[in-house]
Each structure stands twice: as structure tokens, then as C-alpha cells.
C-alpha positions as CSV (number, residue, x, y, z in Angstrom):
1,M,-11.3,-4.2,3.5
2,P,-10.1,-2.4,6.7
3,E,-9.5,0.9,5.0
4,F,-10.8,2.5,1.8
5,R,-9.1,5.4,0.2
6,L,-11.2,7.6,-2.1
7,T,-10.3,10.7,-4.1
8,Q,-13.0,13.1,-5.1
9,I,-12.5,15.4,-8.1
10,S,-15.2,17.7,-9.4
11,D,-16.0,20.3,-12.0
12,T,-13.1,19.3,-14.3
13,H,-15.0,21.0,-17.3
14,L,-12.9,19.3,-19.9
15,T,-13.0,20.2,-23.6
16,R,-10.3,20.0,-26.3
17,R,-10.5,23.8,-27.0
18,L,-9.5,24.9,-23.4
19,T,-6.1,23.4,-23.0
20,K,-5.5,25.1,-19.6
21,L,-8.2,22.9,-18.1
22,T,-6.6,19.9,-19.6
23,D,-3.3,21.0,-18.1
24,N,-4.9,21.2,-14.6
25,F,-6.5,17.7,-15.1
26,N,-3.1,16.3,-16.1
27,R,-1.6,17.7,-12.8
28,V,-4.4,15.9,-11.0
29,S,-3.8,12.7,-13.0
30,E,-0.1,12.8,-12.1
31,Y,-1.0,13.2,-8.4
32,I,-3.5,10.3,-8.5
33,D,-0.8,8.2,-10.2
34,T,1.5,8.9,-7.2
35,T,-1.1,8.4,-4.4
36,R,-3.1,5.5,-6.0
37,P,-6.4,5.6,-4.1
38,D,-8.8,2.7,-4.3
39,L,-11.3,4.8,-6.3
40,V,-11.8,8.2,-7.9
41,I,-15.2,9.9,-8.0
42,N,-15.8,12.8,-10.3
43,S,-18.9,14.5,-8.8
44,G,-20.1,16.2,-11.9
45,D,-19.5,18.9,-14.5
46,V,-17.0,16.5,-16.0
47,T,-17.2,18.4,-19.3
48,F,-17.3,22.0,-20.3
49,D,-20.5,21.8,-22.4
50,G,-21.8,18.2,-23.0
51,P,-25.3,19.1,-24.3
52,T,-24.1,21.4,-27.1
53,S,-20.6,19.9,-27.7
54,P,-21.1,16.1,-27.5
55,G,-17.4,15.6,-28.3
56,D,-16.6,16.9,-24.8
57,L,-18.1,13.7,-23.3
58,D,-15.8,11.4,-25.2
59,F,-12.8,13.7,-24.7
60,A,-13.4,13.8,-20.9
61,K,-13.9,10.1,-20.7
62,S,-10.7,9.4,-22.5
63,L,-8.7,11.4,-20.0
64,H,-10.3,9.7,-17.1
65,A,-9.8,6.3,-18.6
66,A,-6.1,6.9,-18.6
67,L,-6.1,7.3,-14.8
68,P,-4.4,4.3,-13.0
69,V,-7.4,3.6,-10.8
70,A,-11.1,2.9,-11.3
71,C,-13.5,5.9,-11.6
72,R,-17.2,6.5,-10.9
73,Y,-19.0,9.5,-12.3
74,L,-22.0,11.7,-11.5
75,P,-23.6,14.1,-14.0
76,G,-23.5,17.9,-13.5
77,N,-25.5,20.6,-15.2
78,H,-22.8,20.9,-17.8
79,E,-23.6,17.3,-18.9
80,I,-27.4,17.0,-18.7
81,G,-28.8,20.5,-18.0
82,D,-30.1,22.2,-14.9
83,N,-33.0,21.7,-12.5
84,P,-36.2,23.7,-12.6
85,T,-36.6,25.7,-9.4
86,Q,-39.5,27.2,-7.5
87,I,-38.2,30.7,-7.9
88,G,-36.2,32.5,-10.5
89,P,-36.2,32.0,-14.3
90,M,-36.0,28.6,-15.9
91,P,-32.4,27.5,-16.6
92,S,-31.2,28.3,-20.0
93,Q,-30.2,24.6,-20.5
94,Q,-32.9,22.6,-18.7
95,V,-32.2,19.0,-17.8
96,S,-33.5,16.5,-20.4
97,E,-33.8,12.8,-20.7
98,G,-31.8,12.8,-24.0
99,D,-28.8,14.5,-22.4
100,R,-29.0,12.2,-19.4
101,Q,-29.0,9.2,-21.7
102,A,-26.0,10.6,-23.6
103,F,-24.1,10.9,-20.3
104,V,-25.0,7.3,-19.3
105,S,-23.9,6.0,-22.7
106,V,-20.4,7.4,-22.1
107,F,-19.9,7.4,-18.3
108,G,-22.2,4.6,-17.1
109,D,-24.9,4.8,-14.4
110,D,-25.9,8.3,-13.2
111,H,-26.7,6.9,-9.7
112,W,-25.0,4.0,-7.9
113,R,-24.3,2.2,-4.6
114,F,-21.4,0.1,-3.3
115,E,-20.0,-0.9,0.0
116,A,-16.4,-0.7,1.3
117,A,-14.7,-0.7,4.8
118,G,-18.0,-1.1,6.5
119,W,-19.6,1.9,4.7
120,C,-22.4,2.3,2.2
121,F,-21.5,4.7,-0.6
122,I,-24.4,6.2,-2.6
123,G,-24.1,8.5,-5.6
124,L,-27.2,10.4,-6.9
125,N,-28.1,12.4,-9.9
126,S,-29.0,15.8,-8.4
127,L,-29.9,17.4,-11.7
128,I,-33.1,15.4,-12.4
129,M,-34.5,16.4,-9.0
130,N,-37.7,18.6,-9.5
131,S,-37.6,17.7,-13.2
132,G,-40.7,15.6,-13.4
133,L,-38.8,13.2,-15.7
134,A,-39.5,9.5,-15.3
135,S,-35.9,8.9,-14.3
136,E,-36.5,11.2,-11.2
137,A,-39.2,8.9,-9.8
138,E,-37.1,5.8,-10.7
139,Q,-34.1,7.2,-8.8
140,L,-36.3,7.8,-5.7
141,D,-37.7,4.3,-5.8
142,W,-34.2,2.9,-6.2
143,L,-32.9,5.1,-3.3
144,A,-35.6,3.8,-1.0
145,R,-34.6,0.2,-1.7
146,E,-30.9,0.9,-1.2
147,L,-31.4,2.8,2.1
148,A,-33.4,-0.2,3.4
149,A,-30.6,-2.5,2.3
150,A,-27.9,-0.4,4.1
151,S,-28.9,-2.1,7.3
152,G,-27.6,0.6,9.6
153,K,-24.2,1.1,8.0
154,P,-22.8,4.6,7.9
155,I,-23.6,6.3,4.6
156,A,-21.5,8.6,2.4
157,L,-23.6,10.4,-0.1
158,F,-22.1,11.9,-3.3
159,L,-23.9,14.3,-5.6
160,H,-23.1,17.3,-7.8
161,K,-25.0,20.1,-6.0
162,P,-24.7,20.8,-2.3
163,L,-27.9,20.1,-0.3
164,Y,-27.9,23.6,1.1
165,L,-25.8,26.5,2.3
166,N,-25.9,26.1,6.0
167,T,-29.1,24.3,7.1
168,P,-31.8,22.2,5.4
169,D,-34.3,25.1,6.0
170,D,-32.3,27.7,4.3
171,P,-34.7,29.8,2.2
172,E,-34.2,29.7,-1.6
173,R,-33.0,33.0,-3.1
174,E,-33.5,33.8,-6.8
175,A,-29.8,34.7,-7.2
176,T,-28.7,31.3,-5.9
177,S,-31.7,29.0,-6.6
178,I,-29.6,26.9,-9.0
179,R,-26.7,26.5,-6.6
180,Y,-28.2,23.9,-4.2
181,V,-30.6,21.0,-4.5
182,P,-33.9,22.9,-5.0
183,Q,-37.0,22.6,-2.9
184,P,-39.2,20.6,-2.6
185,A,-36.7,17.9,-3.8
186,R,-34.3,18.9,-1.0
187,R,-36.9,18.3,1.7
188,R,-37.9,15.0,0.2
189,L,-34.3,13.8,0.0
190,I,-33.5,14.8,3.6
191,E,-36.6,13.1,4.8
192,M,-35.5,9.8,3.1
193,F,-32.2,9.9,4.8
194,R,-33.6,10.8,8.2
195,A,-33.7,7.2,9.4
196,A,-30.3,6.4,8.0
197,D,-26.8,7.0,9.5
198,L,-25.8,9.7,7.0
199,R,-22.3,10.8,8.0
200,L,-21.0,12.5,4.9
201,V,-22.5,14.6,2.0
202,A,-19.8,15.3,-0.6
203,S,-20.6,17.6,-3.5
204,G,-19.1,20.1,-6.0
205,H,-20.7,22.6,-8.3
206,V,-19.9,25.8,-6.4
207,H,-16.2,26.0,-7.4
208,Q,-15.3,26.7,-3.8
209,R,-13.8,24.5,-1.1
210,R,-15.9,24.2,2.0
211,D,-16.0,21.9,5.0
212,F,-18.6,22.1,7.8
213,T,-20.8,19.9,9.9
214,Y,-24.5,20.2,10.5
215,R,-25.6,18.0,13.4
216,H,-23.9,14.7,12.8
217,T,-23.4,15.0,9.0
218,R,-20.2,16.5,7.6
219,Q,-20.6,18.5,4.4
220,I,-17.7,18.6,2.0
221,W,-17.8,20.9,-1.0
222,A,-15.0,19.9,-3.4
223,P,-13.4,22.7,-5.4
224,S,-13.2,22.7,-9.1
225,A,-10.3,20.8,-10.5
226,G,-10.3,23.2,-13.4
227,F,-11.0,26.9,-12.6
228,I,-12.2,29.4,-10.0
229,V,-14.9,32.0,-10.4
230,A,-13.3,35.1,-8.9
231,G,-14.4,38.6,-8.0
232,A,-17.9,40.0,-8.2
233,R,-19.1,37.2,-10.5
234,Q,-19.6,35.0,-7.4
235,E,-19.9,35.7,-3.7
236,L,-17.2,34.3,-1.4
237,I,-18.5,31.4,0.7
238,G,-15.6,29.1,1.2
239,I,-12.1,29.1,-0.4
240,K,-11.7,29.9,-4.0
241,E,-9.0,27.6,-5.3
242,V,-8.7,24.6,-7.5
243,G,-7.9,21.2,-6.0
244,L,-9.3,17.9,-4.9
245,V,-10.4,16.0,-1.8
246,E,-9.0,12.8,-0.3
247,Y,-10.9,10.5,2.1
248,R,-9.8,7.6,4.2
249,F,-12.7,5.4,5.4
250,Q,-12.4,2.9,8.2
251,P,-15.3,1.0,9.9
252,D,-17.3,3.7,11.7
253,S,-14.9,6.6,11.0
254,F,-13.4,8.6,8.2
255,E,-10.7,11.3,7.6
256,V,-10.7,14.1,5.1
257,R,-7.7,15.8,3.5
258,H,-8.0,18.9,1.3
259,V,-5.4,18.9,-1.4
260,K,-4.1,20.9,-4.3
261,A,-2.1,18.8,-6.8
262,P,1.4,20.0,-7.5
263,G,1.3,22.3,-10.5
264,Q,-2.5,23.0,-10.4
265,V,-3.1,26.7,-11.3
266,D,-6.0,28.9,-10.0
267,I,-7.3,29.9,-13.5
268,D,-10.1,32.4,-13.3
269,L,-13.1,31.9,-15.5
270,D,-12.9,35.3,-17.1
271,E,-9.2,34.8,-17.9
272,L,-10.0,31.4,-19.3
273,L,-12.6,32.7,-21.7
274,G,-10.6,35.9,-22.5
275,K,-13.2,38.2,-20.9
276,A,-12.7,41.4,-18.9
277,P,-13.3,40.8,-15.2
278,A,-16.9,41.4,-14.0
279,N,-17.4,44.6,-12.1
């Protein structure tokens, strides 16, 4: 395959009760129907609240199943719970094996690898990192084998959480400890990729669009397809807008296009939930 076209969507947060999010997903679906990429990847937070509203999983899967192209999925904290971190309080919904299994039963594998256009594509479950669950060690063993099998091909890594803000050595802060892959899992993951030709890290989670390069690896933060987090509730890092990301991969190169589907609306989280804006 001389060219591989991939569309990344993220943080769709689908649930029957919040129809504005379904409306935004329908605009994305219409756009994908027009552009027809080879694959769609949802990089996590597919649902609004999978752990406490299991029906969200089935509802979100039904909407994705109606897309005209194949999809791969990664879990987010809104499906399986969040990572423990070295600093800050424990997450209110900590990652669990039961919730991970519920995700897998609906969406398929929570980590995967495939090849196209001379590239190796790897998807990882970033929420089990630092968890101590058996699935964390199993994923690391699997990753070591797959990196060895990549045989020098350029690698595109997809996961829910960004690796870091600006550099691998960014210190963890209590206010943002759950925003990025936490230490020491981050350090271990970066070390595993050190000998590989990692060209792209594509993530979501932050609900802001960002595109930067650290050394030879381009870091893409996909915006939420569903809503933004405006005002004082979240610091401004990139661009607060809804949208998606398009990629074109060719042997030894790739292009990125930042897109907002026609009709997508920048819904604010407070507006969505009917709350007064945070001060």
C-alpha cells in the first residue's frame, strides 16, 4: 500500500442523555463518510461514563459501527478509570481490571499493532500504566516483542494520554498529574522506544489541539470531538476547539491535517452540563 490514510478522533464522550455530543459525532460521521479514510482510530474517552453507565459502551459502539470505514479503539479514563500517580490524590475512579474487561468485550483489544505503507502502528492502553494490574505487565511484555518485530520501520504510537507537556523530563505537578502518562511508567515507556524509530505520538485526553516536535518525534494532541473545557476550569495550552486529525502515511514520511468537521460546535462542558461557568 503506497499511501495509508488515517483519521483520528478522540474524546467523543458519547451517551444517550447528552444529545449535543451525539450531534457533534454525527457531523464527524458525515465528514468521514465524505472523505473515506482507510481507518478511523478513536484514541479514548469514547464514552461519557462507561464505569457507572455501562449502556454508554454499547451506545458508543453502535454509533461507531455505523461509520463507513473500519475503526480501532483505545480506552480512556472514562471507560476504565484513571492511573494512580506518584503525587496528588488517588483518582476518584481508579482503573480496574473489571472495567478494562468491559471495554474489551465491547470494543476489542485495548492494545494492538498493525503495519501499513511501510509503517508500524502501535496502540497502547495508557490507563493501566502504574496500576500494578497483571494487564500492565502483560502489555509491556507484548510491547517489547512487537518493537523487536518492527525491524527498523518508522513507528506511529497512539494512546489516550499525552506522554508529557513539553519534554520527557517535565516534573509532575499535583494539579496536572492525571493529564499525562505518569512517572515512572512514562520513563519506562520512553526507554523502551529509545532504540526504535518513533516518528509520531498521537494522543487525546486534554481536549485541546496541539502539534509540536521534540527531537525527531512529532507529538499530536487530538482535540475532543465532543466538547471543550473553557475558562478557568482548564489552563490554555494549545487550541480549545472540537475537531479531528487526518494523517497521510507514505513510506518514510507522513502528513498531518488539523480539521473541524462542517457543523461541529464548540460546546463548553459547563454549558453541556447546565452549570454556571467556573470562576
